[in-house]
N, C-alpha and C positions, 0 to 999 in steps of 0.2 A: 347712562345709568347702569348700575351694577345690581344684579339680582342673583340670588342663589336659591336653589329649589327648596332647601330645608329651612333657611332663615326667613322669618315672617315679614321682614321689611326690605324694600328695595332702597338702596342708598345711591344718591346721584353723585356724579363726578364732582360737581360743585361742592357738595357736602364733604366728600373725601378730601378735597384740596384744602378746605377750611379746617377740617379736623386735623390734618397733618400739621398745619401751622400751630394750632392750639396745643397739640400733644408735644410738639418740639419745645414748647416753652415750659412744660411741666417737668419738674426735676425728679419725680418719683419713678422708680423702675417699673417696667411692664404696664404702662398706663394705656388705658383703652377708653372708648366711649361706652357708657351704659345708657341704654334707652329703655323706657318702660312706661307704665302707667301706675298711678296710685290714687286711692280715694281722696276726694277733696275738690276744691274749686266750686264755682257757682253752678256747674252743670253735672257734678257727680264724680268725674274722674279728671285727673290732671296728667299731662305728659311729663315724663321724667327724662332729663338729659343731663348727664354729669360725667366728668372724667373720674375714673376709678382705677384701682389696681388690685382689688380684692374680688375674686370670682366666687360664685356660689355653686352648689351642686346642681341647681335647677337652671343654670344659665345655658343659653344657646349662643354660639359665637360664629362670626364670619370675619374673615380677614381679606381686605381689599387693598391692594397696593401697599402692603405693610401697615395698614390701619386696621386695628381690631375694633369691632363693634359687638357688644354683648346685650342680650335681651333675656330676661328671665321667662320661664315657661308660662307663668301665670299672665304676664303682660302680653305674651305672644298671642293669646286668644283675642285680645282687643286690638292688636296691631297687625294681624295677618292681612296681607295685601296692601298695606300702607306704603307710602313713599316718604323718605326722609330727605329733605332738600335744604339748600342754603341759598339765600338771595342777599346781595349786598345793597339792596334798595335803601335809600335814606328813610323812607317811611314804610314801616311794616317789614323791614328786612330782618335777616337772621335765620336761624334754623327753624324749619317748619315741617309738620307732618301733614300729608294728604292722606286721610284715613277713610276708606270706604265703609268702615264699621260704625260710623257716627250718625246719629239721627239729628242731633243739634249741637251747636257749640255756643260758648259764651261770646260776648262782644270782643274780647281781647284774643280769642282763639287758643288759649292755653288750657281750657278745660272743655269737656265734652260729655254728652250722654250717649252711651252705646245703643245701637239698634238692638231690638229684642227679636228673638227668633220666632 
């Protein structure tokens, strides 16, 4: 696993390897993974994961083995201390967040309710 002190999320080696494959297939210049949260879903917030090439002024960035991952400062509040992983399992596989800031999740695991202070 790779963690940086200032970036809110720890990115696993498995996730980096899979991201490298996905980014290599994207034809846009300067492509990176954008992670974050947005309002919605059955539990209040949804995780956001997409390949992007447009940075914003509020973005935080980490580069791990030539793979750039970006998270906006607002999402960082909800993702601080989380781990971003990839599993190739046939059932339930894919990219996943393990987020300590969650009080409950929906059945599919893509939306969550944050813990309150």
